[in-house]
C-alpha positions in Angstrom: 150.0 90.8 6.9 150.3 92.0 10.5 152.2 89.7 12.9 149.0 89.2 15.0 147.1 88.1 11.9 150.0 85.7 11.0 149.8 84.3 14.5 146.0 83.7 14.3 146.5 81.8 11.0 149.3 79.7 12.5 147.2 78.7 15.5 144.8 76.9 13.2 147.6 74.6 12.1 149.2 73.5 15.3 148.3 70.6 17.7 147.6 72.6 20.9 146.8 76.3 20.0 145.9 76.9 23.7 149.7 77.0 24.5 150.0 80.3 22.6 146.8 82.2 23.0 147.2 83.6 26.5 144.2 85.4 28.1 143.9 82.8 30.9 141.9 83.4 34.1 144.0 85.6 36.5 146.6 86.5 33.8 147.5 90.2 34.1 146.7 92.9 31.7 148.3 96.3 32.1 148.5 99.6 30.2 151.9 99.2 28.7 152.3 103.0 28.4 152.0 103.3 32.2 154.8 100.9 33.2 158.5 101.7 33.3 159.9 98.1 32.7 158.5 95.3 30.6 159.9 91.9 31.5 159.3 88.4 29.9 159.5 85.5 32.3 160.9 82.8 30.0 160.5 79.1 30.8 162.7 77.0 28.5 160.2 74.3 27.9 156.7 73.9 26.7 153.7 75.6 28.2 152.3 72.6 30.1 155.6 72.1 32.0 156.3 75.8 32.6 152.8 76.4 34.0 153.4 73.6 36.5 156.3 75.5 38.0 155.3 77.4 41.2 158.3 79.7 41.0 156.8 81.2 37.8 153.5 82.0 39.6 155.3 83.5 42.6 157.5 85.8 40.6 154.7 86.7 38.2 152.7 88.0 41.2 155.8 89.6 42.9 156.5 91.6 39.7 153.0 92.5 38.7 152.2 93.7 42.1 154.5 96.6 41.3 152.9 99.4 39.2 156.2 100.1 37.5 156.7 96.6 36.1 154.8 94.5 33.7 155.7 90.8 33.8 154.6 88.7 30.8 155.3 85.1 30.0 156.9 83.2 27.2 157.5 79.5 26.7 159.4 77.3 24.2 157.1 76.6 21.3 156.6 72.9 20.5 158.2 71.7 17.3 155.1 72.2 15.1 154.7 75.8 16.1 158.4 76.5 15.9 158.6 75.2 12.4 155.7 77.4 11.3 157.1 80.5 13.1 160.4 80.1 11.3 158.7 79.6 7.9 156.6 82.8 8.4 159.4 84.8 10.1 157.2 85.3 13.2 159.4 86.2 16.2 158.9 84.7 19.6 156.1 86.6 21.4 154.7 87.0 24.9 151.4 85.5 25.9 149.9 88.6 27.5 150.2 91.1 24.7 151.7 89.1 21.8 154.6 91.5 21.8 157.8 90.3 20.2 160.2 89.4 23.0 162.9 91.4 21.4 160.9 94.6 22.0 160.8 94.2 25.8 163.3 95.7 28.3 164.4 92.4 29.8 164.0 88.6 29.4 164.6 86.3 32.3 165.1 82.5 31.9 164.6 80.1 34.8 167.4 77.4 35.0 165.7 74.4 36.5 167.7 71.7 34.8 170.9 71.7 32.7 169.5 69.9 29.8 167.2 72.9 29.0 170.2 75.1 28.1 169.9 74.5 24.3 166.2 75.6 24.5 167.5 78.9 25.9 169.6 79.5 22.8 166.8 78.3 20.6 164.3 80.7 22.2 166.7 83.6 21.8 167.2 82.6 18.2 163.4 82.4 17.7 163.1 85.8 19.3 165.6 87.2 16.7 167.9 88.2 19.5 171.7 87.7 19.0 172.8 84.7 21.1 176.1 86.1 22.4 176.4 88.9 24.9 179.3 90.2 22.8 177.0 90.7 19.8 174.2 92.5 21.7 174.3 96.3 22.0 172.4 98.8 24.2 169.1 98.4 22.2 168.6 94.7 22.8 166.7 93.4 25.9 168.7 92.6 29.0 169.0 88.8 29.1 168.8 87.4 32.7 168.7 84.0 34.3 168.2 82.5 37.8 167.1 79.3 39.5 169.0 76.4 41.0 171.3 75.9 38.0 172.5 79.5 38.3 174.6 78.5 41.3 177.1 77.5 38.6 176.4 80.2 36.0 179.7 79.9 34.1 178.6 77.6 31.2 176.1 80.3 30.2 178.4 83.3 30.7 178.7 83.9 27.0 174.9 84.3 26.6 173.5 85.8 29.8 174.0 89.5 30.8 172.9 89.2 34.4 172.4 86.2 36.7 170.3 86.4 39.9 171.5 83.9 42.5 169.1 82.8 45.3 165.7 84.1 46.3 164.2 86.3 43.6 161.0 87.8 45.1 162.9 90.9 46.3 166.0 90.9 44.1 164.3 90.6 40.7 161.9 93.6 41.1 164.8 95.7 42.6 167.0 95.0 39.6 164.3 95.7 37.0 163.3 98.9 38.7 167.0 100.0 38.8 167.4 99.1 35.1 164.2 101.0 34.1 165.3 104.1 36.1 168.8 104.1 34.6 167.4 103.7 31.1 165.1 106.7 31.6 168.1 108.7 32.9 170.0 107.9 29.7 172.7 105.8 31.5 174.6 103.1 29.6 174.2 99.4 30.3 177.7 99.4 31.7 176.6 102.1 34.2 173.7 99.8 35.2 176.1 96.9 35.7 178.2 98.9 38.0 175.2 99.7 40.2 173.4 96.4 39.9 176.5 94.3 41.0 176.2 95.9 44.5 172.9 94.1 45.1 173.1 90.7 46.8 172.6 87.9 44.4 173.5 89.8 41.2 176.3 88.2 39.2 177.3 89.9 35.9 179.8 87.7 34.0 181.3 90.6 32.0 182.7 92.1 35.2 184.9 89.1 35.8 187.4 86.9 34.0 189.1 83.5 34.5 192.7 82.5 34.1 193.5 78.8 33.4 196.5 76.6 34.1 198.1 74.5 31.4 196.3 71.4 32.6 192.9 73.1 32.0 192.1 73.7 35.7 191.4 77.3 36.9 194.4 79.3 38.0 192.6 82.4 39.2 189.2 84.1 39.2 189.5 87.8 38.5 187.5 91.0 38.8 187.4 93.4 35.9 185.6 96.1 37.9 187.1 97.0 41.3 183.8 97.4 43.1 182.4 94.1 41.9 182.1 91.5 44.8 184.0 88.3 44.6 182.4 86.0 45.4 178.9 87.2 44.8 176.7 86.5 47.9 173.5 84.7 47.2 170.3 86.6 47.9 168.4 85.2 50.9 164.9 86.3 52.1 165.2 85.7 55.8 161.5 85.5 56.4 159.2 83.9 53.8 156.0 84.6 55.9 155.6 88.0 54.4 156.7 87.3 50.9 154.1 87.6 48.1 152.4 84.3 47.3 149.8 83.7 44.6 146.3 83.0 45.8 145.1 83.9 42.3 147.5 81.9 40.1 147.1 81.9 36.4 144.9 79.0 35.4 146.3 77.3 32.3 144.1 76.8 29.3 146.0 73.6 28.4 146.2 70.9 31.1 149.4 71.4 32.9 151.7 68.5 33.9 150.8 69.2 37.5 147.3 70.6 37.4 146.6 71.5 41.0 146.9 74.1 43.7 150.3 74.3 45.4 151.3 76.0 48.6 154.9 76.3 49.8 155.2 75.3 53.5 158.9 76.1 54.0 162.2 76.5 52.2 165.4 74.7 53.0 166.2 71.3 54.5 167.9 70.3 57.7 168.9 66.7 56.8 172.1 67.2 54.9 172.1 64.4 52.3 175.5 64.8 50.7 174.4 64.3 47.1 171.6 66.8 47.3 172.2 70.3 45.9 168.8 71.7 46.9 169.4 70.7 50.5 172.4 72.9 50.6 171.6 75.9 48.4 168.1 76.5 49.9 169.3 76.7 53.5 168.4 78.0 56.0 165.1 76.5 56.9 162.4 79.2 56.8 158.8 78.2 57.6 155.4 79.8 57.0 153.1 79.7 60.0 150.5 76.9 60.0 147.6 79.3 59.8 149.2 81.1 56.9 149.7 77.9 55.0 146.1 76.8 55.7 144.8 80.3 54.6 146.8 80.3 51.4 145.7 76.8 50.5 142.0 77.6 51.1 142.1 80.9 49.2 143.9 79.3 46.2 141.4 76.4 46.0 138.5 78.9 46.2 140.0 81.1 43.5 140.9 78.3 41.0 138.4 75.6 41.4 141.2 73.0 41.5 140.2 69.6 42.9 143.7 68.7 44.1 146.0 70.4 46.7 149.7 69.7 47.1 152.0 71.0 49.8 155.5 71.9 48.6 158.8 71.5 50.4 162.0 69.4 50.3 160.7 67.2 53.1 157.1 67.7 53.9 156.9 65.9 57.2 159.8 67.9 58.6 157.5 70.9 58.9 157.3 71.7 62.6 153.5 71.9 62.6 153.0 69.1 60.1 150.6 67.0 62.2 148.0 69.7 63.0 148.3 71.2 59.6 147.8 67.9 57.8 144.8 67.1 59.9 143.2 70.5 59.4 143.7 70.3 55.7 142.4 66.8 55.4 139.1 67.8 57.1 138.8 70.9 54.9 139.6 69.1 51.7 137.2 66.3 52.5 134.4 68.8 52.9 135.2 70.4 49.5 135.8 67.1 47.8 139.4 68.0 47.1 142.2 65.4 47.1 145.3 66.2 49.2 148.8 65.3 48.0 151.7 65.3 50.4 154.9 64.6 48.4 158.4 64.2 49.9 156.9 62.6 53.0 159.3 60.9 55.4 157.5 57.6 56.0 156.9 57.2 59.8 154.0 56.3 62.0 152.2 59.6 61.7 152.8 59.8 57.9 151.0 56.5 57.5 148.2 57.7 59.6 147.8 60.7 57.3 148.3 58.7 54.1 145.8 56.1 55.2 143.2 58.7 55.8 144.0 60.6 52.5 143.8 57.3 50.5 141.1 55.7 52.6 139.2 54.4 49.6 141.8 54.1 46.9 145.4 53.3 47.7 147.7 54.7 45.0 151.4 53.8 44.8 153.5 54.5 47.9 156.9 56.1 47.1 160.0 55.4 49.2 163.5 56.6 48.5 166.2 54.6 50.3 168.7 56.1 47.7 171.3 53.3 48.3 171.1 49.5 48.6 173.2 49.0 51.7 173.5 50.6 55.1 177.1 51.4 54.5 176.4 53.4 51.4 173.4 55.2 53.0 175.8 56.3 55.8 178.2 57.5 53.1 175.5 59.8 51.6 174.1 60.7 55.0 170.7 59.5 54.1 169.6 58.8 57.7 167.5 55.8 56.8 168.1 52.3 58.4 167.3 48.9 57.2 164.8 48.7 60.0 163.2 51.9 58.9 162.7 50.6 55.4 161.1 47.2 56.3 159.0 48.5 59.2 157.6 51.2 56.9 156.8 48.9 54.1 155.2 46.3 56.4 152.9 49.0 57.7 152.1 50.1 54.1 151.2 46.5 53.0 149.2 45.9 56.2 147.2 49.1 55.4 146.4 48.0 51.9 149.0 49.4 49.6 149.7 47.1 46.7 152.2 49.1 44.7 155.5 50.2 46.3 157.8 52.6 44.3 161.5 52.5 45.3 163.9 55.2 44.3 167.7 54.6 44.2 170.7 56.4 42.9 173.6 54.6 41.3 177.2 55.7 40.7 177.5 57.2 44.2 181.0 57.7 45.7 182.5 54.4 47.1 179.7 52.3 45.4 180.5 48.7 44.7 178.5 45.8 43.1 177.6 44.7 46.6 175.7 48.0 47.0 173.8 47.2 43.8 173.1 43.7 45.1 171.5 45.5 48.1 169.0 47.2 45.8 167.9 43.9 44.4 167.7 42.4 47.8 165.5 45.2 49.2 163.1 44.7 46.3 162.9 41.0 46.6 162.5 41.2 50.4 159.5 43.4 50.0 157.9 40.9 47.6 158.5 38.2 50.2 157.2 40.4 52.9 153.9 40.9 51.0 153.6 37.1 50.5 154.2 36.5 54.2 151.5 39.0 55.1 148.9 38.3 52.4 149.8 35.0 50.9 148.3 34.3 47.4 145.6 36.9 47.8 148.4 39.5 47.5 149.3 38.4 44.0 148.6 41.8 42.4 151.3 43.4 44.6 154.0 45.2 42.6 157.3 46.8 43.3 158.8 49.4 40.9 162.5 50.0 41.2 163.7 53.3 39.6 167.4 54.3 39.6 168.8 57.6 38.6 172.4 58.2 37.8 174.5 60.2 40.3 175.5 63.6 38.9 178.0 65.5 41.1 176.6 69.0 41.8 178.2 72.3 42.8 178.0 73.3 46.5 177.6 69.8 47.8 180.0 67.6 49.7 180.3 65.5 46.6 181.4 68.4 44.3 184.9 67.0 44.3 183.8 63.5 43.1 184.2 62.0 39.7 181.1 60.6 37.8 180.8 57.1 36.4 181.2 57.0 32.6 178.2 56.2 30.4 179.8 52.8 29.8 180.0 52.1 33.6 176.4 53.3 34.1 175.3 50.9 31.4 177.2 48.0 33.0 175.5 48.8 36.3 172.0 48.9 34.7 172.6 45.5 33.0 173.9 44.1 36.3 170.8 45.3 38.2 168.5 44.3 35.4 169.7 40.7 35.6 169.1 40.6 39.4 165.7 42.2 39.3 164.1 39.7 36.9 161.6 38.6 39.5 157.8 38.3 39.2 156.2 41.5 40.5 159.3 43.7 40.1 159.6 46.4 37.4 162.9 48.1 36.8 163.3 51.6 35.3 166.5 53.6 34.8 167.6 57.0 33.3 169.4 57.6 30.0 173.2 57.5 30.4 174.3 60.1 27.9 172.0 62.8 29.3 173.4 62.2 32.8 176.9 62.7 31.5 176.0 65.9 29.6 174.1 67.2 32.6 177.3 66.7 34.7 179.4 68.6 32.1 177.2 71.7 32.5 176.6 71.2 36.3 180.4 71.5 36.8 181.4 73.3 33.6 183.3 76.5 33.1 183.1 79.4 30.6 184.7 77.2 27.9 181.6 75.1 27.8 179.8 78.0 26.2 181.3 77.0 22.8 180.0 73.4 23.4 176.5 74.6 24.0 176.6 76.9 21.0 177.8 74.0 18.8 175.1 71.7 20.1 172.4 74.3 19.3 173.9 74.7 15.8 173.8 70.9 15.4 170.0 71.0 16.0 169.9 70.0 19.7 166.9 71.1 21.7 164.4 69.7 24.1 167.3 67.5 25.3 165.4 66.4 28.4 162.8 64.7 26.2 163.9 61.2 25.1 162.0 61.5 21.8 163.9 64.7 20.9 167.3 63.9 22.3 169.9 64.2 19.6 172.9 62.3 20.7 174.7 62.5 17.4 174.4 66.3 17.5 175.9 66.3 20.9 178.8 64.0 20.0 179.6 66.2 17.1 179.4 69.3 19.3 182.0 67.9 21.7 184.3 67.3 18.7 183.6 70.7 17.1 184.3 72.5 20.4 187.2 70.4 21.4 185.7 69.8 24.8 186.6 66.5 26.5 183.5 65.5 28.7 185.7 63.4 31.0 187.5 66.5 32.2 184.3 67.7 33.7 182.7 64.4 34.6 185.0 61.5 35.5 187.9 63.5 36.9 188.1 63.6 40.7 189.1 67.0 42.1 191.6 67.9 44.8 190.3 69.9 47.8 192.5 72.9 46.8 191.2 73.1 43.2 189.4 76.4 42.3 185.9 75.7 40.9 184.1 77.8 38.3 181.2 78.2 40.8 183.6 79.7 43.4 182.4 83.0 41.8 179.3 82.5 43.9 178.9 82.3 47.7 176.0 79.9 48.3 176.0 80.6 52.0 177.4 77.1 52.9 181.1 77.2 53.8 183.6 75.2 51.7 185.2 74.0 54.9 181.9 72.4 56.0 181.5 70.8 52.6 185.0 69.4 52.7 184.5 68.0 56.2 181.3 66.4 55.0 183.2 64.8 52.1 185.8 63.4 54.5 183.1 62.1 56.8 181.5 60.3 53.8 184.7 58.4 53.2 184.8 57.5 56.9 181.2 56.3 56.6 180.2 58.7 59.4 176.9 60.4 59.5 176.1 64.0 60.4 173.1 64.8 62.6 170.0 66.6 61.3 170.5 70.2 62.2 167.1 70.2 63.9 168.9 68.5 66.7 171.7 71.0 67.0 173.7 73.3 64.7 176.3 71.5 62.5 178.1 74.7 61.6 177.4 74.7 57.9 178.0 78.5 57.8 174.6 79.7 56.7 174.2 81.7 60.0 176.7 84.2 58.6 173.9 85.6 56.4 170.6 84.5 57.8 169.5 82.9 61.0 168.2 79.4 60.7 164.7 78.9 62.1 165.7 75.5 63.6 166.4 77.1 67.0 163.2 77.3 69.0 161.1 75.2 66.5 162.3 71.7 67.5 163.3 70.3 70.9 
């Protein structure tokens, strides 16, 4: 039986066959004989999650706009489909042409979260591609990876041929065209590596090595090829106004997790929260013009029929033309009966004006992220939110009719004490009392949801030197908070402790963590971000089998002179700046938003920040 016939038979036996059939509106069909490079964009999770990721749609367009490249898509099959594929010996295939992934020129995984790493190995295994770089010869596809987690690529160095660090719209097509050209010329993969490493953002682990000290820390990062850069400079597109953006995105056949039109307003963030990796690695701030954002939004709505529009950025209301853009979009969306979503809003007077107009008839939950329970700790993390800001904003929200307030906090932050945890409970209770004061008994349906996430120290942040709480300490803090939040009207949610620890291992891990990841995969670990699939026993055995001590990567505080695995990469922010920010955190001193003056983070070495001239 042909593989396509096998596939058609299997689709009758799975829960959601629409995940695997392809052929969606706006998906791209090309003559495969006319292209020079075939590339599979691989998202290491199921279809519904991957199709919600704007980066996939952006790169799908950027690549397929080039006549020489055909970008196809592949996602992690759900368990029912995977089991049938393994039974029938059916290899992982692309949606566009149902071609086995192993027959393409290159496969690129997006690294959005560390707990997806076992899915990468599982997808390679399903594709019948050897997992280890050392076991793949010239005839296998080039295995690539990029995304935010690629800023510490080392835990995946055993499995990935080429990492792309930073903006991919220009780098990825350039690398694929170079690879296709050199293959046609009969050049070896090593020849390609020697040329590709000259491109900003291209990190090829096999061109480097690491020496370790007896205590397990890094002694030296080494080059194995003289012309390879060390560190590798992140790729930065200095102007996003002219970058390709999908106004005809692929419309999923199965409802996506976020089933809506999305337009990116700007990249980067100027606020400088010390725990936030995205706020550092996506600098500098680069905006699209207001008219461009409006045009892209209207075109995308027209071409998709979506009834919801969302604006994407790290801090929506920091957009320099936010007020006029929001008002224009509200009027346009109202005429088209489209709902407008503005996530990541900084709650101020204008934001309430906008939110009140958007949710005029039905007030959904209002989300607020103080991050820490006391002013002292908010200053440590440079959150830039005061007690007055919190209660003034919430009072406005209650007065305007919101009856569900969602509060987001982080626990385990550097210098945190139980008094800071008490502050979380105090804020929640004070909001309940504030509602009673304003509404009395008629406000009885009012609810406060308190959600806490566990602090994970990330590369390229001022807290990269910090230790992480143990799983036991996180559990104690959850119990401590739970006892103090047993109040009518308050709901308390928190994250799993084990996954937070494992996330930190890979967020700050080195090349030796590759054997841990391989052991976890061999123990059956996959879909580790899903609580129903998380296999803690498999992970615990993997730590034993690989002789990896998680505490070395998680709980241990680093000295400022320690060499990090991710020092292979230059993210654009200077290490001196990050160290100074770490020192200011311990002094409980805040750093101004760089909209109000340059803070000398170092990014202007590579790309001019748009802050100058935008804000007064």
